[in-house]
C-alpha positions as CSV (number, residue, x, y, z in Angstrom):
1,M,-0.2,0.0,-0.2
2,K,3.2,2.2,0.7
3,Y,4.4,2.1,-2.8
4,I,1.0,2.7,-4.4
5,R,0.7,6.0,-2.5
6,Q,4.5,6.3,-3.8
7,L,3.2,5.7,-6.9
8,A,0.8,7.4,-6.9
9,G,1.6,10.6,-5.3
10,F,4.9,10.5,-8.1
11,L,2.2,10.7,-10.9
12,R,0.2,13.1,-9.5
13,A,2.9,15.4,-9.2
14,L,4.4,15.3,-12.6
15,W,0.6,15.8,-13.5
16,Q,0.2,18.9,-11.6
17,S,4.0,20.5,-13.0
18,R,2.4,20.0,-16.7
19,A,2.8,23.6,-17.6
20,L,6.3,24.3,-16.0
21,L,7.5,20.3,-17.9
22,W,6.4,22.0,-21.3
23,S,8.0,25.3,-20.9
24,L,11.0,23.9,-20.0
25,T,11.1,21.3,-22.5
26,K,10.8,24.0,-25.2
27,K,13.7,25.7,-23.3
28,D,16.1,23.1,-23.4
29,L,15.4,22.4,-27.3
30,K,16.2,25.7,-28.1
31,E,20.0,25.5,-25.3
32,R,20.7,22.2,-27.1
33,Y,22.1,24.1,-30.4
34,V,22.4,27.4,-29.1
35,G,25.5,29.4,-31.0
36,S,25.3,26.8,-33.9
37,Y,23.8,28.5,-37.4
38,L,21.2,25.4,-38.2
39,G,20.5,25.4,-34.5
40,I,17.7,22.9,-33.6
41,F,17.6,21.8,-37.4
42,W,21.0,19.9,-36.4
43,A,18.6,17.6,-35.0
44,F,17.0,16.5,-37.6
45,I,19.5,16.7,-39.6
46,Q,21.9,14.2,-37.6
47,P,19.5,11.0,-38.3
48,T,18.6,11.8,-41.6
49,I,22.1,11.2,-42.7
50,T,22.5,8.2,-40.9
51,V,19.6,6.8,-42.3
52,F,21.2,8.1,-45.6
53,I,24.1,6.3,-44.9
54,F,22.8,2.9,-44.2
55,W,20.5,3.1,-46.7
56,F,23.4,3.8,-49.5
57,V,25.7,0.6,-47.9
58,F,23.2,-1.7,-47.8
59,Q,20.8,-0.6,-50.5
60,V,23.1,0.9,-53.1
61,G,26.5,-1.1,-51.7
62,F,25.8,-4.2,-50.5
63,K,22.4,-4.4,-53.2
64,S,20.2,-5.6,-50.7
65,M,16.5,-6.7,-51.7
66,P,13.1,-5.4,-50.7
67,V,11.9,-6.9,-47.7
68,A,8.4,-8.4,-47.0
69,G,7.8,-6.9,-50.7
70,F,8.8,-3.5,-49.5
71,P,11.7,-1.2,-50.4
72,F,14.7,-1.7,-47.9
73,V,14.7,1.9,-47.2
74,L,10.8,1.9,-45.9
75,W,11.9,-1.2,-43.7
76,L,14.7,0.4,-42.5
77,C,13.6,3.3,-41.4
78,C,10.4,1.5,-39.4
79,G,13.0,0.0,-37.3
80,M,15.8,3.5,-37.0
81,F,13.0,6.4,-36.4
82,P,12.0,4.6,-32.9
83,W,15.5,3.9,-32.1
84,F,17.1,7.5,-32.4
85,F,14.7,8.5,-30.0
86,F,15.8,5.2,-27.5
87,N,19.3,6.3,-27.7
88,D,18.5,10.2,-27.5
89,A,16.4,10.2,-25.0
90,W,17.8,7.5,-22.6
91,I,21.4,9.0,-22.5
92,S,20.5,12.2,-21.9
93,A,17.8,11.9,-19.5
94,T,20.1,9.9,-18.1
95,N,22.9,12.8,-17.9
96,S,19.9,15.3,-16.8
97,I,20.8,15.5,-13.1
98,M,24.5,15.6,-13.5
99,A,24.3,18.5,-15.9
100,N,21.6,20.2,-14.0
101,S,23.2,20.0,-10.2
102,F,22.7,23.8,-9.6
103,L,18.7,22.8,-9.8
104,V,19.3,19.6,-7.3
105,K,20.3,21.7,-4.7
106,K,17.6,24.4,-5.2
107,V,14.3,22.9,-2.7
108,V,12.0,24.8,-4.6
109,F,12.7,22.5,-7.9
110,R,11.2,18.9,-8.8
111,V,14.1,17.4,-9.4
112,S,11.9,14.3,-11.1
113,L,11.3,16.6,-13.9
114,L,14.8,16.9,-15.3
115,P,14.7,13.7,-16.9
116,I,11.6,13.3,-18.4
117,I,12.4,17.0,-20.1
118,Q,15.3,15.1,-21.6
119,I,12.6,12.3,-23.0
120,M,10.2,14.5,-24.1
121,S,12.6,17.1,-25.8
122,A,13.6,14.0,-27.6
123,L,10.3,12.9,-28.3
124,L,9.2,16.2,-30.1
125,I,11.6,15.3,-32.5
126,N,10.7,12.3,-33.3
127,L,7.4,12.7,-33.7
128,F,8.8,14.5,-36.6
129,F,10.0,11.3,-38.0
130,V,7.0,9.7,-37.2
131,G,5.7,12.0,-39.9
132,V,8.5,11.6,-42.2
133,L,7.7,7.7,-42.2
134,F,3.8,8.6,-42.9
135,L,5.0,10.7,-46.1
136,M,7.7,7.9,-46.9
137,F,5.3,5.6,-47.5
138,V,2.6,7.7,-49.2
139,L,5.1,9.0,-51.8
140,Y,6.4,5.3,-52.4
141,G,2.7,4.9,-53.2
142,Y,1.2,2.8,-50.1
143,G,-1.0,5.6,-49.2
144,I,-2.4,5.9,-45.6
145,H,-4.1,3.1,-43.8
146,L,-5.8,3.1,-40.4
147,V,-3.8,0.8,-38.8
148,N,-0.2,3.0,-39.4
149,F,-2.0,5.1,-37.0
150,Q,-1.0,2.3,-34.1
151,V,2.7,3.2,-34.5
152,F,1.4,5.9,-31.4
153,Y,0.5,3.1,-29.5
154,Y,4.0,1.6,-30.0
155,L,5.2,5.5,-29.6
156,F,3.5,5.2,-26.0
157,A,5.2,1.9,-25.3
158,L,8.7,3.0,-25.8
159,I,8.2,6.1,-23.8
160,V,6.9,3.8,-20.7
161,L,9.8,1.6,-21.3
162,V,12.6,4.8,-21.6
163,F,10.7,6.8,-18.5
164,G,11.7,3.5,-16.3
165,L,14.9,3.2,-17.4
166,S,16.1,6.8,-17.3
167,L,14.5,7.5,-13.6
168,I,16.8,4.1,-12.8
169,T,20.2,5.3,-14.6
170,A,19.6,9.3,-13.5
171,S,19.6,8.3,-9.9
172,L,22.2,5.8,-9.7
173,V,24.8,8.2,-11.7
174,V,24.8,10.4,-9.5
175,F,26.3,8.0,-7.1
176,L,28.1,5.7,-9.8
177,K,29.6,7.8,-12.6
178,D,30.6,4.6,-14.4
179,I,26.6,4.2,-15.2
180,G,26.9,6.9,-17.8
181,Q,29.4,4.9,-19.7
182,L,27.6,2.0,-19.0
183,V,24.2,3.2,-20.9
184,A,26.5,4.1,-23.7
185,M,28.1,0.6,-24.3
186,L,24.5,-1.5,-23.8
187,L,22.6,1.3,-26.5
188,Q,25.8,-0.1,-28.6
189,F,25.2,-3.0,-28.2
190,G,21.4,-3.6,-28.0
191,F,21.5,-1.6,-31.5
192,W,23.5,-4.6,-33.4
193,A,21.3,-7.0,-31.1
194,T,18.4,-5.4,-32.7
195,P,16.4,-6.4,-36.0
196,I,16.7,-2.8,-36.9
197,F,19.0,-3.5,-40.6
198,W,19.1,-7.2,-40.4
199,N,16.2,-9.5,-40.3
200,L,15.3,-12.1,-37.9
201,D,15.0,-14.5,-40.3
202,I,19.0,-15.0,-41.2
203,I,18.9,-16.2,-37.5
204,P,18.0,-20.1,-36.7
205,A,14.9,-20.5,-35.7
206,Q,16.1,-22.1,-32.4
207,Y,17.3,-18.3,-31.1
208,H,14.6,-16.4,-32.2
209,A,12.8,-16.4,-28.7
210,F,16.1,-15.3,-27.2
211,F,15.8,-12.3,-29.1
212,K,12.5,-11.3,-28.9
213,L,13.2,-11.1,-24.9
214,N,14.6,-7.6,-26.0
215,P,12.0,-4.9,-25.7
216,M,13.4,-2.7,-28.2
217,Y,12.6,-5.6,-30.5
218,Y,8.9,-5.3,-29.7
219,I,8.9,-1.5,-30.5
220,V,10.8,-2.1,-33.5
221,E,8.5,-4.8,-34.8
222,G,5.5,-2.8,-33.8
223,Y,6.7,0.1,-36.2
224,R,7.1,-2.3,-38.9
225,A,3.9,-4.4,-38.1
226,S,2.1,-0.6,-38.2
227,F,3.4,0.3,-41.8
228,I,4.4,-2.9,-43.5
229,S,2.3,-6.0,-42.4
230,H,-0.8,-3.8,-41.5
231,Q,-0.8,-6.5,-38.5
232,W,-3.2,-4.8,-35.1
233,F,-1.0,-5.1,-31.7
234,W,-3.5,-7.5,-30.2
235,E,-2.5,-10.2,-32.8
236,L,0.7,-10.3,-31.3
237,G,-0.6,-12.5,-28.0
238,Y,1.6,-13.0,-25.0
239,V,4.2,-11.0,-26.5
240,N,2.2,-8.1,-25.7
241,L,1.5,-9.3,-21.9
242,Y,5.8,-9.7,-21.8
243,Y,6.5,-6.4,-23.0
244,W,4.3,-4.7,-20.6
245,C,5.2,-6.2,-17.5
246,F,9.0,-6.0,-18.1
247,A,7.9,-2.0,-19.3
248,G,6.0,-1.8,-16.0
249,C,8.1,-3.5,-13.7
250,V,10.9,-0.9,-14.9
251,A,9.0,2.0,-14.6
252,I,7.7,1.0,-11.2
253,A,11.2,0.4,-10.2
254,G,12.1,3.7,-11.8
255,I,10.2,5.5,-9.7
256,L,10.7,3.8,-6.2
257,L,14.5,4.0,-6.8
258,F,14.4,8.0,-7.4
259,K,12.4,8.6,-4.8
260,R,14.5,6.8,-2.3
261,L,17.4,8.4,-4.2
262,R,16.3,11.7,-4.6
263,P,17.1,13.3,-0.6
264,H,20.6,12.4,-1.2
265,F,21.5,13.9,-4.2
266,A,22.0,17.1,-2.8
267,D,24.7,15.8,-1.0
268,V,26.8,13.8,-3.5
269,L,26.4,16.3,-5.5
């Protein structure tokens, strides 16, 4: 009962601070690229160049064939765009408390907003790429279907996951500075362990279950189910249950850990 009250109180406090959260998110986006000529456009240019490089290497260089009857670049973008959000949000949210240590020492400031501000900033950029994904499928002649909008369900699922992970790592990095490097290593390993630019079918069937334990597999395949295979999420069966049990437990653990360690942040910083 005690933990339920803590969780409810944490979420209620976030909702009450929604206006401040939105204001700080916009401010963070502006400050990320202050001083550069292109400003916030760098947030869109860098991921676009990354996708272009992968497309050029595998489509042009290695002559990758269409996947599931769809051009390789469309299949690739369905995996790359959610990963961009996951990577950017988790890294920036992990370092958010350390980067704003001066705010932590202010009693009146709600420190729990710091990781969420970074997640919101990454989300706004990712929404642009979701729009690009819709546009790409239209330009390739596949049109827009109702099931395409299911992508927002998977985006919400990804937000829950990165929210929990960020609270855990943002809390621990204050006391263990190596956590930041560990997150970067996990993301690098996770990128190659997730079927983003390679198809799970190239792996022997007996190992598929192991790769499906990766929560990002659910998200990446969900994007592709929304745009390519046109499969609704409830058709996936037990995979939904596994993902939400995992993401839910991570989110709850993150909230409880943050609440537990928050009073000690100022002493360490």
